[in-house]
MIDREN-112562 format. One record per residue (C-alpha): residue number from 1; x, y, z. Coordinates in pm, 1 decimal, decimal comma, padded with zeros to 6 digits. Layout:
# residues N
   num         xx         yy         zz
   NUM          X          Y          Z
...
END
This chain:
# residues 429
   num         xx         yy         zz
     1   -02842,2   -02093,3   -05766,6
     2   -02739,4   -01738,4   -05847,7
     3   -02365,0   -01800,8   -05810,5
     4   -02133,8   -02058,0   -05967,2
     5   -02040,7   -02323,0   -05710,1
     6   -01668,5   -02407,4   -05698,9
     7   -01569,6   -02751,8   -05821,5
     8   -01614,6   -03027,2   -05561,2
     9   -01236,5   -03083,7   -05546,2
    10   -01211,6   -02769,5   -05330,1
    11   -01433,7   -02919,0   -05062,3
    12   -01273,4   -03263,9   -05092,5
    13   -00929,8   -03108,1   -05034,2
    14   -01058,4   -02895,6   -04747,3
    15   -01182,5   -03207,9   -04569,6
    16   -00846,4   -03377,3   -04624,6
    17   -00672,2   -03081,5   -04461,6
    18   -00908,1   -03100,6   -04165,0
    19   -00864,9   -03477,3   -04122,6
    20   -00484,8   -03440,9   -04123,1
    21   -00509,1   -03256,9   -03788,5
    22   -00736,5   -03505,6   -03609,2
    23   -00627,4   -03744,5   -03337,9
    24   -00654,8   -04113,6   -03415,9
    25   -01003,9   -04267,2   -03404,3
    26   -01177,7   -03928,7   -03399,5
    27   -01518,3   -03824,7   -03523,7
    28   -01616,2   -03464,1   -03606,6
    29   -01959,3   -03307,1   -03649,1
    30   -02054,9   -02979,4   -03818,1
    31   -02405,7   -02831,3   -03817,9
    32   -02565,7   -02577,0   -04048,0
    33   -02682,7   -02247,0   -03905,4
    34   -03038,3   -02192,5   -03793,6
    35   -03287,7   -01986,5   -03986,0
    36   -03341,1   -01706,6   -03736,7
    37   -03697,9   -01590,0   -03662,6
    38   -03819,0   -01231,3   -03659,4
    39   -04176,5   -01171,6   -03535,3
    40   -04500,5   -01342,7   -03628,1
    41   -04419,1   -01610,8   -03882,9
    42   -04127,9   -01418,5   -04036,9
    43   -03764,8   -01516,2   -04054,3
    44   -03433,8   -01368,3   -04163,3
    45   -03252,2   -01470,0   -04476,6
    46   -03046,8   -01787,4   -04435,1
    47   -02670,2   -01760,0   -04394,1
    48   -02479,3   -02087,3   -04389,2
    49   -02234,4   -02183,5   -04116,8
    50   -01900,2   -02097,1   -04273,0
    51   -01724,0   -02409,7   -04142,2
    52   -01987,4   -02643,7   -04283,4
    53   -01975,0   -02460,1   -04615,7
    54   -01593,8   -02469,1   -04621,3
    55   -01592,3   -02846,4   -04575,0
    56   -01886,2   -02939,4   -04798,5
    57   -02006,2   -02654,9   -05023,8
    58   -02359,5   -02717,9   -04894,8
    59   -02559,0   -02397,0   -04871,6
    60   -02882,5   -02529,2   -04719,9
    61   -03036,4   -02523,8   -04373,2
    62   -03081,3   -02834,3   -04154,1
    63   -02766,7   -03006,0   -04278,1
    64   -02509,7   -03204,4   -04078,0
    65   -02163,8   -03319,0   -04181,6
    66   -01999,3   -03612,7   -04003,8
    67   -01632,5   -03691,9   -04065,1
    68   -01495,6   -04017,8   -03918,5
    69   -01182,5   -04130,0   -04107,8
    70   -01138,5   -04439,6   -03885,9
    71   -01492,8   -04568,3   -03927,3
    72   -01503,1   -04948,5   -03967,5
    73   -01734,5   -04913,7   -04266,2
    74   -01545,8   -04705,2   -04524,0
    75   -01879,5   -04580,6   -04653,4
    76   -01924,9   -04405,4   -04319,2
    77   -01598,0   -04212,4   -04317,3
    78   -01785,5   -03911,0   -04457,3
    79   -02160,2   -03871,8   -04425,7
    80   -02368,8   -03572,0   -04521,2
    81   -02719,6   -03547,1   -04378,5
    82   -02964,1   -03315,7   -04556,3
    83   -03328,2   -03226,6   -04509,7
    84   -03567,0   -03453,4   -04695,3
    85   -03798,9   -03253,2   -04917,0
    86   -04173,5   -03304,5   -04960,7
    87   -04452,3   -03189,9   -05189,3
    88   -04552,0   -02931,0   -04928,4
    89   -04199,2   -02791,3   -04897,8
    90   -04164,4   -02789,1   -05275,3
    91   -04482,0   -02579,9   -05308,8
    92   -04398,1   -02328,2   -05036,9
    93   -04016,7   -02306,4   -05051,1
    94   -03912,8   -02467,9   -05379,1
    95   -03671,1   -02749,4   -05449,4
    96   -03428,8   -02868,5   -05182,2
    97   -03111,5   -03063,5   -05244,4
    98   -03150,4   -03419,4   -05362,5
    99   -02899,1   -03676,0   -05242,7
   100   -02745,9   -03678,3   -05590,6
   101   -02709,8   -03301,2   -05607,9
   102   -02563,0   -03278,5   -05257,4
   103   -02309,6   -03546,1   -05349,0
   104   -02218,8   -03369,1   -05674,1
   105   -02149,8   -03043,8   -05488,3
   106   -01960,9   -03185,9   -05191,7
   107   -01787,8   -03491,7   -05331,8
   108   -01935,6   -03692,3   -05042,1
   109   -02065,5   -04024,5   -05169,3
   110   -02278,5   -04112,4   -04867,3
   111   -02565,3   -03862,4   -04842,7
   112   -02852,9   -03949,1   -04609,4
   113   -03173,6   -03784,9   -04490,0
   114   -03156,2   -03589,8   -04166,8
   115   -03412,5   -03815,6   -03995,7
   116   -03157,1   -04099,3   -04006,1
   117   -02893,6   -03903,7   -03814,4
   118   -02966,6   -04023,1   -03455,2
   119   -02946,7   -04393,0   -03543,2
   120   -02637,8   -04362,8   -03761,2
   121   -02462,1   -04133,1   -03515,5
   122   -02523,0   -04372,7   -03227,0
   123   -02354,6   -04648,6   -03423,9
   124   -02055,0   -04430,2   -03504,4
   125   -02016,6   -04312,3   -03145,3
   126   -01981,5   -04675,2   -03035,3
   127   -01661,6   -04685,2   -03242,5
   128   -01513,6   -04338,5   -03181,7
   129   -01281,6   -04244,5   -02896,5
   130   -01258,5   -03869,1   -02956,9
   131   -01531,4   -03633,7   -03072,6
   132   -01451,5   -03297,3   -03231,4
   133   -01731,1   -03046,8   -03173,2
   134   -01760,7   -02711,4   -03345,4
   135   -01809,1   -02376,7   -03173,5
   136   -01759,9   -02014,2   -03272,3
   137   -01428,2   -01915,3   -03112,3
   138   -01364,9   -01598,8   -03312,6
   139   -01180,3   -01349,8   -03091,6
   140   -01443,0   -01082,3   -03158,2
   141   -01750,4   -01306,4   -03133,3
   142   -02024,7   -01188,9   -02898,1
   143   -02292,9   -01456,0   -02893,8
   144   -02621,6   -01410,8   -02708,2
   145   -02833,9   -01669,0   -02891,7
   146   -02798,9   -02045,2   -02870,2
   147   -02676,9   -02170,7   -03205,4
   148   -02748,2   -02507,2   -03363,0
   149   -02387,7   -02608,4   -03291,6
   150   -02425,9   -02504,1   -02926,5
   151   -02744,1   -02709,9   -02888,9
   152   -02571,5   -03008,6   -03043,4
   153   -02275,9   -02977,5   -02803,6
   154   -02517,6   -02994,5   -02509,0
   155   -02712,0   -03286,3   -02660,1
   156   -02397,7   -03482,3   -02742,9
   157   -02244,0   -03442,0   -02398,5
   158   -02570,3   -03541,1   -02230,9
   159   -02610,9   -03857,3   -02436,6
   160   -02243,0   -03954,9   -02454,8
   161   -02087,2   -03814,2   -02137,1
   162   -01772,3   -04028,1   -02116,6
   163   -01633,2   -03977,7   -02466,1
   164   -01328,4   -03754,4   -02496,4
   165   -01420,2   -03420,7   -02653,3
   166   -01199,0   -03196,9   -02863,4
   167   -01242,3   -02853,3   -03023,7
   168   -01266,3   -02819,8   -03401,0
   169   -01222,9   -02441,9   -03395,2
   170   -00840,5   -02429,0   -03359,9
   171   -00805,2   -02665,6   -03656,0
   172   -01054,5   -02468,6   -03865,6
   173   -00883,6   -02139,1   -03783,3
   174   -00553,3   -02280,2   -03902,7
   175   -00666,9   -02440,0   -04228,7
   176   -00920,6   -02174,9   -04333,5
   177   -00665,5   -01895,2   -04309,9
   178   -00464,9   -02019,5   -04610,2
   179   -00680,5   -01993,8   -04920,3
   180   -00696,4   -02229,8   -05215,7
   181   -00694,0   -02088,3   -05569,3
   182   -01068,6   -02157,7   -05606,9
   183   -01138,7   -01948,0   -05298,3
   184   -00925,3   -01661,4   -05424,4
   185   -01114,4   -01674,9   -05753,5
   186   -01444,2   -01635,3   -05565,4
   187   -01303,3   -01341,6   -05370,6
   188   -01174,4   -01186,4   -05691,5
   189   -01526,7   -01208,1   -05831,9
   190   -01660,5   -01032,6   -05522,1
   191   -01395,5   -00761,2   -05561,2
   192   -01471,2   -00720,1   -05931,6
   193   -01840,3   -00665,5   -05855,3
   194   -01740,4   -00414,6   -05588,4
   195   -01536,1   -00231,4   -05852,3
   196   -01833,3   -00221,4   -06092,3
   197   -02055,5   -00075,5   -05823,6
   198   -01792,7    00176,4   -05714,9
   199   -01750,7    00309,1   -06068,5
   200   -02129,5    00338,3   -06091,3
   201   -02132,7    00543,2   -05770,5
   202   -01856,2    00774,7   -05894,9
   203   -02104,6    00904,3   -06151,9
   204   -02392,7    00924,6   -05905,1
   205   -02255,0    01115,0   -05606,2
   206   -02325,0    01487,1   -05596,3
   207   -02433,9    01739,5   -05333,2
   208   -02787,3    01680,1   -05211,7
   209   -02820,9    01304,3   -05260,2
   210   -02890,3    01088,4   -04955,5
   211   -02647,8    00838,8   -04814,4
   212   -02899,5    00556,4   -04850,8
   213   -02947,9    00643,2   -05217,9
   214   -02576,3    00575,8   -05263,5
   215   -02619,1    00250,0   -05070,5
   216   -02896,8    00153,8   -05312,9
   217   -02668,3    00209,4   -05612,5
   218   -02421,7   -00040,3   -05470,8
   219   -02692,0   -00295,3   -05392,0
   220   -02844,1   -00268,3   -05739,9
   221   -02513,6   -00349,5   -05905,9
   222   -02436,6   -00636,7   -05668,0
   223   -02770,0   -00816,4   -05700,3
   224   -02789,8   -00759,6   -06074,6
   225   -02467,1   -00955,2   -06113,8
   226   -02547,3   -01263,3   -05907,3
   227   -02458,4   -01153,9   -05555,2
   228   -02694,6   -01183,3   -05260,7
   229   -02589,6   -00832,7   -05166,7
   230   -02355,9   -00672,4   -04916,5
   231   -02086,5   -00872,3   -04741,0
   232   -02164,2   -00669,7   -04424,9
   233   -02370,2   -00370,5   -04322,3
   234   -02250,1   -00093,7   -04557,9
   235   -02100,9    00226,6   -04420,1
   236   -02192,8    00529,7   -04631,2
   237   -02067,7    00810,7   -04410,2
   238   -02047,1    01169,9   -04529,1
   239   -01873,3    01456,3   -04349,4
   240   -01848,3    01406,4   -03970,9
   241   -02028,0    01071,1   -03994,8
   242   -01701,4    00925,8   -04127,4
   243   -01553,0    00967,1   -03778,7
   244   -01798,2    00705,6   -03646,7
   245   -01619,0    00379,9   -03723,2
   246   -01930,6    00164,6   -03752,2
   247   -02174,8    00423,7   -03879,4
   248   -02461,6    00237,8   -04047,1
   249   -02757,3    00481,0   -04033,8
   250   -02678,2    00602,8   -04387,3
   251   -02965,9    00851,6   -04365,0
   252   -02805,5    01195,6   -04405,2
   253   -02797,7    01425,3   -04706,8
   254   -02446,0    01469,0   -04843,9
   255   -02318,8    01825,9   -04844,1
   256   -02102,1    02017,4   -05090,6
   257   -01741,5    02038,1   -04977,8
   258   -01755,7    01727,2   -04759,5
   259   -01581,7    01394,3   -04811,3
   260   -01782,5    01071,9   -04803,9
   261   -01636,0    00747,6   -04670,2
   262   -01765,2    00432,8   -04841,0
   263   -01688,0    00108,8   -04656,3
   264   -01874,6   -00137,4   -04875,0
   265   -01810,9   -00489,4   -04999,0
   266   -01986,1   -00743,5   -05216,6
   267   -02055,0   -01104,2   -05115,1
   268   -02031,7   -01366,9   -05386,3
   269   -02100,8   -01734,6   -05325,3
   270   -02036,5   -01695,7   -04949,4
   271   -01698,8   -01528,6   -05010,5
   272   -01647,3   -01162,7   -04928,4
   273   -01477,9   -00843,1   -05031,3
   274   -01416,8   -00543,0   -04806,0
   275   -01341,8   -00207,6   -04968,8
   276   -01309,6    00145,4   -04834,5
   277   -01276,3    00454,2   -05052,8
   278   -01327,5    00824,0   -04983,4
   279   -01471,6    01067,3   -05237,4
   280   -01510,0    01446,4   -05247,2
   281   -01881,5    01524,3   -05270,4
   282   -01818,7    01824,1   -05496,7
   283   -01576,6    01631,8   -05719,2
   284   -01258,3    01788,8   -05587,3
   285   -01072,0    01758,6   -05257,4
   286   -00969,2    02070,8   -05068,1
   287   -00597,0    02106,1   -05002,9
   288   -00640,7    01986,3   -04643,6
   289   -00860,2    01693,7   -04741,5
   290   -00608,5    01583,1   -05001,9
   291   -00324,7    01623,2   -04753,4
   292   -00494,7    01386,6   -04506,9
   293   -00601,0    01153,1   -04788,0
   294   -00247,0    01118,5   -04920,1
   295   -00114,3    01062,8   -04567,4
   296   -00350,6    00766,2   -04525,7
   297   -00257,0    00634,6   -04868,8
   298    00112,9    00656,2   -04778,3
   299    00053,9    00455,0   -04459,7
   300   -00142,9    00196,7   -04656,5
   301    00129,3    00161,0   -04919,8
   302    00397,7    00119,9   -04653,8
   303    00185,0   -00124,9   -04455,8
   304    00148,1   -00345,3   -04763,2
   305    00526,6   -00373,3   -04782,8
   306    00527,9   -00519,3   -04431,4
   307    00267,5   -00789,0   -04500,4
   308    00504,1   -01073,3   -04583,2
   309    00525,3   -01437,6   -04478,2
   310    00684,0   -01470,8   -04135,2
   311    00563,5   -01148,8   -03972,6
   312    00327,8   -01163,6   -03674,3
   313    00021,2   -00941,1   -03692,1
   314    00095,9   -00782,3   -03354,3
   315    00445,5   -00688,3   -03473,6
   316    00297,6   -00564,0   -03802,0
   317    00050,9   -00336,0   -03620,4
   318    00330,8   -00180,5   -03412,6
   319    00531,0   -00102,1   -03725,6
   320    00227,1    00050,6   -03897,8
   321    00173,0    00263,6   -03586,8
   322    00521,8    00409,9   -03620,7
   323    00452,8    00502,2   -03984,6
   324    00118,9    00659,3   -03888,9
   325    00287,9    00853,1   -03609,2
   326    00515,0    01022,9   -03861,4
   327    00224,0    01121,1   -04085,3
   328    00022,7    01264,4   -03797,1
   329    00319,2    01482,0   -03697,4
   330    00340,8    01615,3   -04053,7
   331   -00032,2    01693,2   -04044,7
   332    00007,3    01887,3   -03719,5
   333   -00225,8    01653,8   -03530,5
   334    00031,8    01533,1   -03275,4
   335    00377,6    01654,4   -03176,1
   336    00690,7    01534,8   -03000,0
   337    00546,0    01621,6   -02659,5
   338    00245,1    01398,4   -02723,6
   339    00480,2    01114,0   -02812,3
   340    00705,9    01176,2   -02512,4
   341    00409,4    01163,3   -02273,9
   342    00219,2    00881,8   -02443,6
   343    00090,1    00572,5   -02267,9
   344    00273,8    00277,8   -02432,0
   345   -00046,6    00072,3   -02416,6
   346   -00232,6    00345,7   -02607,9
   347    00018,6    00539,8   -02821,9
   348   -00045,9    00900,4   -02922,6
   349   -00133,1    00805,2   -03280,2
   350   -00435,1    00610,6   -03148,9
   351   -00620,5    00939,6   -03095,2
   352   -00664,7    00963,2   -03472,9
   353   -00613,9    00598,5   -03577,8
   354   -00776,3    00380,8   -03314,3
   355   -00842,4    00052,8   -03496,4
   356   -00630,3   -00227,2   -03638,3
   357   -00479,0   -00215,4   -03985,3
   358   -00563,9   -00563,1   -04113,4
   359   -00789,5   -00861,7   -04054,2
   360   -00829,1   -01202,7   -04215,3
   361   -01078,4   -01210,0   -04502,9
   362   -01261,5   -01498,4   -04669,1
   363   -01587,9   -01680,8   -04607,1
   364   -01633,5   -01443,5   -04314,7
   365   -01558,8   -01073,2   -04348,8
   366   -01352,4   -01103,2   -04030,3
   367   -01241,2   -01452,5   -04121,4
   368   -01089,3   -01724,1   -03906,0
   369   -00716,5   -01714,9   -03845,1
   370   -00459,4   -01750,6   -03567,3
   371   -00302,8   -01423,7   -03454,0
   372   -00045,1   -01621,9   -03255,0
   373    00100,4   -01772,1   -03573,8
   374    00307,6   -01591,1   -03838,0
   375    00156,7   -01474,0   -04166,4
   376    00175,1   -01736,5   -04443,9
   377    00164,2   -01734,7   -04819,9
   378   -00195,3   -01774,8   -04940,9
   379   -00357,5   -01586,5   -04654,5
   380   -00584,0   -01293,9   -04746,1
   381   -00596,9   -00974,2   -04543,1
   382   -00751,5   -00633,4   -04562,5
   383   -00521,7   -00332,9   -04533,2
   384   -00716,9   -00034,2   -04401,7
   385   -00543,7    00249,4   -04217,9
   386   -00743,6    00561,4   -04142,9
   387   -00724,1    00908,9   -03993,1
   388   -01031,2    01050,2   -03817,4
   389   -01045,2    01418,0   -03719,1
   390   -01382,2    01495,8   -03556,5
   391   -01290,7    01861,7   -03504,2
   392   -01254,1    01897,6   -03881,9
   393   -01554,7    01680,5   -03969,4
   394   -01318,8    01462,7   -04173,3
   395   -01257,6    01088,3   -04170,6
   396   -01040,7    00914,0   -04428,3
   397   -00993,7    00536,2   -04452,5
   398   -00859,3    00344,5   -04752,6
   399   -00885,2   -00032,1   -04780,4
   400   -00784,4   -00304,4   -05023,4
   401   -00784,5   -00686,0   -05007,6
   402   -00443,8   -00853,9   -05033,5
   403   -00332,8   -01210,5   -05103,7
   404   -00002,1   -01287,5   -04931,5
   405    00272,1   -01413,5   -05162,1
   406    00645,6   -01464,2   -05120,1
   407    00686,1   -01139,9   -05314,6
   408    00468,7   -00833,2   -05260,3
   409    00099,7   -00899,6   -05182,8
   410   -00136,6   -00947,7   -05475,8
   411   -00407,6   -00682,4   -05460,3
   412   -00753,0   -00819,3   -05544,5
   413   -00871,5   -00454,6   -05569,4
   414   -00590,8   -00338,1   -05794,9
   415   -00842,4   -00211,4   -06053,2
   416   -01046,3    00002,3   -05813,5
   417   -00933,3    00367,4   -05836,8
   418   -00758,7    00493,4   -05525,1
   419   -00529,7    00784,8   -05623,2
   420   -00685,0    01119,5   -05529,6
   421   -00617,9    01274,8   -05870,6
   422   -00766,7    00976,1   -06054,3
   423   -01081,2    00987,9   -05841,7
   424   -01121,2    01360,5   -05911,3
   425   -01075,7    01303,6   -06285,0
   426   -01334,8    01023,1   -06291,6
   427   -01587,9    01227,2   -06095,0
   428   -01554,0    01525,6   -06324,7
   429   -01576,2    01351,6   -06662,2
END
């Protein structure tokens, strides 16, 4: 294992939080993700189902977690099913989890082999009244493949059609949004590795290098320090490419005088960071570039002041929009006539700042959370305003990761340089 697994008490407490929201005499099932095929006999790297990981700490394929707090046999209130290894698997893939190791990680005493699941599950279903099934209900999810959870939902309903079924997703969205200290420590580690890589890149960027060479510098630093790599597809966007919000080609040569937008984050132990910084390729911003840069930084600083317990994210976004509106007027990008004639559903500022300011962050980069509930202490959000001016070939976005407290947010990226003058000084040492 290349990362340090959090203590089992995290996963024990997470399960207790989940159970506290269940109806009486309810059973819940969580499946690992599939290993997705490519072509021939190839497959993609394994990425665990975030809900299963959150509740168990198990980072292995073909695993099932069953939670049944009202089970008659107390030994069956929590059962973890894992894939039984063999000499053949050991030779080709290496060691898999033993029952003892899986129990040590998860804190679940009853660990069984996956082959025993159908028989045990049938016995439990004879006792349960309600069954909580897990699905991906993220607001931005676009799913075209049938997941292991989706197949299980179909199988379960076919074999047990008259049980009452409930959704686990609303419960998971609620409890996962508020982070425990162990989770914040993992995210801090991911942010610290992002800082190390960013400082490395400050000394590497110069006119003529390729965007993917910069990407490689980040990846080298991440993997060298125990990460599996990027938290998401990195955006290394120089000049006009920075005006493409999800630019991922990263194949252009950077040019003198341009600004490069780096939206890059490190994953560590399934927890994520999400950073954006903008650097002058030649080591110094032009007056106009710095003017836009400082406008974005001002919006970010003001937005952070709004992220307090009790505010709703929709209300927060409206307030950030008003701040951005003022900065765009100062930059000469919009005027009072634009505001007077604006469509309330798409305000004038959206021409240059068309995305949201913040999203939940955690085990997923766009983590689970309820936008219909107020912000709470312990939640973690990005804060990432931006201004994109295609006609000037300039896009600026600045992003940090913030833990909500009853005072001002705690910035997990507080050590990553962000002031324009500091960045210039570091690049020119």
